[in-house]
MARSELUM-665661 format. One record per residue (C-alpha): residue in three letters; y, z, x. Coordinates in steps of 0.1 Angstrom, whole numbers, plus 2048, in hexadecimal, padded with zeros to 3 digits. Example, Ala and Ser with C-alpha at 12.3 -4.5 7.8 and 13.67 -1.06 7.14 Angstrom:
// MARSELUM-665661
ALA7D384E87B SER7F5847889 
***
This chain:
// MARSELUM-665661
MET800800800 ASP8227F680E ASP83981480E ALA85680181E PRO87680780B GLN8827EB7F5 GLN8A37DC7FF ALA8BB7D97E2 VAL8C67B67DA TRP8E87B07C9 THR8EB7957B0 PRO90B78A79F PRO91079377A THR8FF77D760 PHE91676E746 ASN90D764722 LEU92174471A SER90E73A6FB ALA92774B6E4 ALA94A75A6E5 PRO94A77C6F6 SER95279D6E3 GLU9717B16EA ALA9687D06FD CYS98A7E1703 LEU9AE7DD6FA PHE9C97E9713 GLU9ED7F0709 LEUA0C7EF71F SERA2080F723 SERA427FE71D ALAA557EC701 GLUA477D36E9 GLUA5A7B76FA ASNA477BD71A PHEA277AB724 ALAA107A7742 ARGA15787756 CYS9F578B769 ALA9DA7A5770 LYS9C27A978E ILE9A37BF78F ALA99C7D47AE PRO9807C87C5 ASP96B7E67BC GLY9707DF797 SER97D803790 SER9A07F9783 PHE9B97DD77E ILE9DE7D8784 ALA9F57C676C GLNA157B5777 CYSA2D7B7759 GLUA4C7A474D ASPA627C4751 HISA5B7C3777 SERA427E0775 LEUA1F7E4783 GLNA077F676C ILE9E4802777 TYR9C7808760 ASP9A881C76A PHE98780F75C SER976830763 LYS988840746 TYR96F82F72F ALA94A83372A PHE93781673A ASP91481472B SER8FF7FB717 SER9177FE6F9 LEU9397F06F7 TYR956807700 ARG9717FC6E9 GLY9918106EA ILE9B68106F4 GLY9BF812719 ARG9E081C728 PRO9ED81D74C ASP9DD83A75F VAL9EA839783 ALAA0D83C791 LEUA168267AF GLNA258347CF LEUA3781F7EA ARGA2481F80A ALAA3780681F SERA507EA81C TYRA527C882E ARGA717B4831 ILEA7778E832 VALA9A788841 ASPAA9765844 HISAC175885E ARGADF76784B GLUAD078A84C ARGAC8788826 GLNAA8796819 ILEA9277C807 ALAA797827EB PROA577717F1 HISA497597D6 SERA2575F7E0 LEUA1077A7F0 ALA9ED77B7FE PHE9DA792815 ALA9C5783831 SER99F78782C SER99F7A6843 GLY9BB7B7830 GLU9CE7BD851 ARG9E97A384B LEUA0079A82D TYRA0C777829 CYSA2B770814 GLYA3774D80A PHEA5B742805 GLUA6F72380B ASPA6170E827 ALAA5172C838 ILEA36747837 GLUA3D76A843 VALA2077D852 PHEA207A3854 ASPA087BB865 VALA017D384A GLY9FF7F0863 TYRA227EA86F PROA3D7E9853 GLYA5D7D7859 GLUA627B2862 GLYA47799869 THRA3F77887A ARGA4C75886A LEUA37739867 HISA4C71A85F THRA39702848 THRA516E5851 PROA626DE872 SERA856DF863 LYSA986DD842 LYSA9F6B8847 SERA7C6AF853 LYSA6569D83B ASPA466AB84D GLYA336CA845 LEUA306DD825 LYSA526DC814 GLYA616F37F9 ILEA5A7167EC ILEA377227F7 SERA2C72D7D4 ALAA077347DA LEU9F07407F6 ALA9CB7457F8 PHE9B274E814 SER98F741818 ASN97475B822 TYR962741836 HIS971750856 SER97977485B THR98A77787D SER9AF772881 ASP9AB754898 GLU99574287F LEU9A874A85F LEU9A972D846 PHE9C372F82B ALA9D4718813 ALA9F9717809 GLYA087057EB SERA2C6FB7E3 LEUA416F77C4 THRA4D6D57D0 PROA406BD7B6 VALA2D6A47CD THRA0869B7CE GLYA026AA7F0 ASNA126CD7ED ILE9F46E17F9 ALA9ED6E681E LEU9D16F7832 PHE9D970D84F SER9C371E869 GLY9C773D87F ASP9EA74B87E GLY9F7729871 ASPA1072788D LYSA04704896 GLYA0E6F6874 PRO9F86E8858 LEU9D56DC862 MET9D46C3845 PHE9E26BD823 VAL9CE6BD802 GLY9D769E7EE GLY9D16907CC GLY9E46AA7B9 PRO9F76A4799 GLYA1A6A57A8 ALAA236C779A GLYA2B6E97A8 VALA0E6FE7B4 THRA0B7207A3 GLN9EA72D7B0 LEU9D07267CB GLN9AE7367CE PHE98E7307E3 ASN96B7357D5 ASN95C7557E2 TYR9387477E3 ARG9427247EE PRO96072A804 TYR96570580A MET96F7007E5 LEU9957037DF TYR9A47057BC ALA9C87007B2 ALA9DD705792 TYR9FE6F578B ARGA1B6F7773 GLYA2D6DC75E ASNA196BC758 ALA9F96CC766 SER9FB6ED754 GLY9D86F7747 LEU9C66E3762 ILE9B46F0780 TYR9AE6D879E SER9926DD7B7 TRP98B6CF7DA ASP96E6D17F2 ILE9816D6812 ARG9626CD827 SER9656A881E ARG97F69480C ILE99F6A7805 ASP9B568A7FB GLU9A768B7D7 PRO99B6A87C2 LEU9766AD7BC ALA97A6B7798 ILE9956C177F TYR98D6DD767 ASP99E6D7746 GLY9AA6F6734 ARG9C46E771D PRO9C26F16F8 GLU9AC6DC6E2 SER9C46E06C5 ASP9E06CF6D9 ALA9E06AB6CE LEU9FF6A16E1 TYR9EF69A702 VAL9D667E709 ARG9B3683716 ASP9AC663728 GLU98C66373D THR999646752 GLU9B965875D ARG9C367A76A PRO9C969374E THR9ED69F747 SER9F96BC732 SERA0A6BB711 PROA306BF70D LYSA276E16FE ALAA1C6ED720 LYSA33706730 ASNA3D70F754 GLNA2E73174F LYSA13738769 LEU9F073875C ARG9D974B775 PHE9B4743777 ASP998755789 VAL97674E798 ASP95A767793 ILE94B7797B1 GLY92C7637B0 GLY9417447B3 ARG932734794 TYR94C737778 ILE971730776 GLY98474275B SER9A773874E GLY9BE739730 ASN9D872371F TRP9F772470A ALA9E37236E9 GLY9D37456EF GLU9B27366F9 VAL99B742715 MET98472A727 LEU96772D73F PHE95B710755 ASP93970D767 ALA947704789 GLU92670979C THR9136EF788 VAL92F6D578B GLU9356DA7B0 THR9106DA7B9 THR90B6BA7A6 LEU9296AA7B7 SER91E6B67D9 GLN8FC6A67D3 ASN90C6867CA VAL9216877EA ASP90268D7FF SER8F066F7EF MET90C6587F9 ASP90864681B GLY92C644827 GLY93963A804 TYR94865B7FC GLU96C6527FF ASP96A6347E7 ASP94F63D7CF LEU9566617C5 THR9696657A5 THR97D68479B LEU96D69377C THR97F6A5760 ILE96A6C3756 PRO96D6D3733 PRO9656F972F ILE942704725 LEU951720711 ARG9727226FE PHE97D73E6E7 ASN99E74B6D7 GLY9A676B6E9 HIS9CB7716E1 GLN9E87676CB ASP9FE75D6E8 THR9FB74C70A VAL9DE75971F ALA9F175C740 SER9D576B755 VAL9AF76E756 ALA99B78476E PHE97678A773 GLN9677AD777 PRO9567AC799 TRP9377C0790 ARG9327BB76B ALA93279D753 GLU9557A5746 LEU975791744 LEU99979F743 THR9B478A732 VAL9D979072E SER9F0780714 GLYA1577C70F SERA33765714 ARGA5876570A HISA617556E9 PHEA867506E0 ASPA9574F6BE LEUAB873F6BD GLYAC075069C GLUAD7743681 GLUAFA738682 ASPB11751672 SERB32743666 SERB4D757654 GLUB72759650 ASPB7577F652 GLUB9078F667 ASPB76799681 GLUB6D775688 ASPB7E7626A4 LEUB94746697 ILEB997256A9 GLUBBC7186A5 ASPBBF6F36A1 ASPBDE6DE6A9 VALBEE6E4687 GLYBEA70A689 ARGBCE70D670 GLYBB1724678 SERB8D71B673 ALAB6F732674 LYSB5C733695 ALAB36730692 VALB2574E6A2 VALB027486AF LYSAEF7686B3 ARGAD47636CD LYSAB777C6CA GLYAA57896E8 PROA8377C6F2 THRA657876DD VALA407896E5 LEUA2577F6CD ASPA087906DE ASNA0B7A66FD SER9E77B36FD ILE9CF7B771A LYS9AB7B4711 LEU9897B9722 TRP96D7A3715 ASN9487A9718 VAL937789724 ALA91579872B PRO8F578C71A PRO8EB79F6FB ILE8D37BC701 
***
């Protein structure tokens, strides 16, 4: 009899995508009704999540406050942890002005913090607060070379772990087709190469696949809102491998043409829509402006495409066609824009946040009372001035929900 201890083998969570998931928990914000979360991220250990809100606050929710067992744990969650400032890092321009970054990302080791702003990336050693080292993404303001514009997205691949072999991607808000570049090491030698075939819109998010670190995903705003582009950076990077289509089915204003690249409807907004890839690298989750949540089977699609590439004898550049991939699961999760989706690392659960600003111009109020301002014309007669009362922005749905996507027991 073999008494050798059995080594535990970890497997990623199993998802049930045959039906819409059930709502497991509803979280409320601790501030006014006009506030809403713009995005939410779950901690690597899955114990809590942090929400970035419209009122410039960060709110942390602790999952351990709820009973995790075979039954659903439906309830109301509220912020649990107060934040404390540990250190501060400054980006100072040539005129001694402090600059706010447009994107943030930690290196894979967590020892360095990368901050993107116009035509440059500032790199900070987390252990030494203060000023950092500047990496210029373009030789000069007038130069047409390099990565131009505001660096709006950063992402690191876990393919390499040492500082000398770091591989990261940076994206710009400049609306051109090649506004994503790959860098290695400290990035001080400039871009390694550019990722092409984009939609000509500003990049809002970049993310590498944890399980297949050579797969890069990008989200855009404007005419590509609701679409996620993907590239296999091992081979052809001048055209995307696949485009995951998360636009609303109910929106009939845009055209789904299989022979052309998809474009978003005029209803699409410039609001950032954040997607996520599960820890096993198989599924992509995203939302749209119709309150829908979508899941895509990226593993099956990318495995099939890679097999097709391997079967081509030198004809990869000419024969490979970019595929537009629909979701394998779509359900209505909120009554407003689903701005962010995040996977629980260790359980088959999905976190979604909702909210956007809606403006009501109000009604024109005209009167000839003494309190109204009068506009004098050339002959001295007064006419009533139309007063337009603009109301503040309202939110249709500012909820944060946790969904149970596990198979039924």
